[in-house]
C-alpha positions as CSV (number, residue, x, y, z in Angstrom):
1,M,8.3,-6.8,12.4
2,A,5.2,-5.9,10.4
3,R,2.9,-8.0,8.2
4,I,2.5,-5.9,5.0
5,L,0.1,-6.3,2.1
6,I,1.5,-4.9,-1.2
7,T,-1.1,-4.3,-3.8
8,E,0.5,-3.3,-7.1
9,D,-0.4,-4.4,-10.7
10,E,3.1,-4.0,-12.1
11,D,4.8,-7.3,-11.3
12,S,8.4,-6.1,-11.3
13,L,7.7,-3.2,-8.9
14,R,5.6,-5.4,-6.6
15,I,8.4,-8.0,-6.4
16,F,11.1,-5.2,-5.9
17,V,9.2,-3.7,-3.0
18,A,8.3,-7.0,-1.4
19,R,12.0,-8.1,-1.6
20,A,13.2,-4.8,-0.1
21,L,10.7,-5.0,2.8
22,R,11.5,-8.6,3.5
23,L,15.2,-7.6,3.8
24,D,14.1,-5.3,6.6
25,G,12.5,-8.2,8.4
26,H,8.9,-7.7,7.4
27,E,6.5,-10.4,6.2
28,T,5.0,-9.5,2.9
29,V,1.9,-10.7,1.1
30,E,1.3,-9.6,-2.5
31,A,-1.8,-8.9,-4.6
32,A,-2.0,-7.8,-8.3
33,D,-5.1,-5.6,-8.1
34,G,-7.4,-3.9,-5.6
35,A,-10.0,-6.6,-5.6
36,Q,-7.5,-9.3,-4.9
37,G,-6.0,-7.0,-2.2
38,L,-9.4,-6.6,-0.5
39,D,-9.9,-10.4,-0.5
40,T,-6.5,-10.9,1.0
41,L,-7.1,-8.3,3.7
42,S,-10.1,-10.3,4.9
43,E,-7.5,-12.9,6.1
44,G,-6.6,-10.3,8.8
45,G,-3.4,-9.8,10.7
46,F,-2.0,-7.0,8.5
47,D,-0.2,-4.0,10.0
48,L,0.1,-2.0,6.8
49,L,-1.5,-1.8,3.3
50,L,0.9,-0.5,0.7
51,S,-1.0,0.0,-2.5
52,D,-0.7,1.6,-5.9
53,I,-3.5,4.0,-6.7
54,R,-3.9,3.3,-10.4
55,M,-4.7,-0.4,-11.0
56,P,-7.3,-2.5,-12.9
57,V,-10.4,-4.1,-11.4
58,M,-10.4,-1.9,-8.3
59,D,-8.1,1.1,-7.9
60,G,-6.1,2.0,-4.7
61,I,-8.5,4.8,-3.7
62,E,-11.5,2.4,-3.6
63,L,-9.4,-0.2,-1.9
64,A,-8.2,2.3,0.7
65,H,-11.8,3.4,1.5
66,R,-13.0,-0.2,1.9
67,A,-9.9,-1.3,3.8
68,A,-10.2,1.7,6.3
69,K,-13.9,0.9,6.8
70,A,-13.3,-2.9,7.4
71,H,-10.0,-2.5,9.3
72,P,-10.0,0.9,11.1
73,H,-6.6,0.3,12.7
74,L,-4.9,-0.7,9.5
75,K,-2.2,1.8,8.4
76,I,-2.5,2.6,4.7
77,L,0.3,4.0,2.5
78,L,-0.4,4.7,-1.2
79,M,2.0,4.9,-4.2
80,T,1.5,6.7,-7.5
81,G,3.4,8.0,-10.5
82,Y,0.5,10.3,-11.5
83,A,0.0,13.7,-10.0
84,E,-3.8,13.7,-10.6
85,Q,-4.0,10.4,-8.8
86,R,-2.2,11.9,-5.8
87,E,-4.8,14.6,-5.7
88,R,-7.6,12.0,-5.7
89,A,-6.1,10.7,-2.5
90,D,-6.9,14.0,-0.7
91,D,-10.3,12.7,0.3
92,L,-8.6,10.0,2.3
93,A,-7.1,12.4,4.8
94,G,-7.2,10.7,8.2
95,K,-7.4,7.2,6.6
96,I,-4.0,7.1,5.0
97,V,-0.6,7.9,6.3
98,D,0.9,9.3,3.1
99,V,1.2,9.0,-0.7
100,V,4.7,8.0,-2.1
101,A,5.6,9.4,-5.5
102,K,6.9,7.0,-8.1
103,P,9.5,6.4,-9.2
104,F,11.1,5.9,-5.9
105,S,14.4,4.5,-4.7
106,L,14.8,1.5,-2.4
107,P,15.7,3.8,0.6
108,D,12.7,6.0,-0.2
109,I,10.2,3.2,0.1
110,R,11.9,1.7,3.1
111,T,11.8,5.0,4.9
112,A,8.1,5.6,3.9
113,V,7.1,2.2,5.2
114,A,9.1,2.8,8.5
115,R,7.4,6.2,9.0
116,A,3.9,4.7,8.2
117,L,4.4,1.9,10.7
118,A,5.6,4.4,13.4
119,A,2.6,6.7,12.8
């Protein structure tokens, strides 16, 4: 299965997503903001970055740009509950797999991750 970095500033959502993906057999590593996520990515060995867009310190757009540059084969899936943030992700075409709208159900995020990994 995949090694997935989940970068999300909302603790309850990060824990919920990590637990769901571990039930699917994935290994998950968690970060509370983009800067922490970028540091964690430097450890290497990740198959997917699953990141919120709107976060303190470094947002998911900046994280995705930096992650794509440093790790060109890394698959990136973003999440957001804000329509304007989804539009900001348009400049990442070719670098990200998709943007998942919040709120999402457990089956929604599991399906999105499976599609991202298969892409």
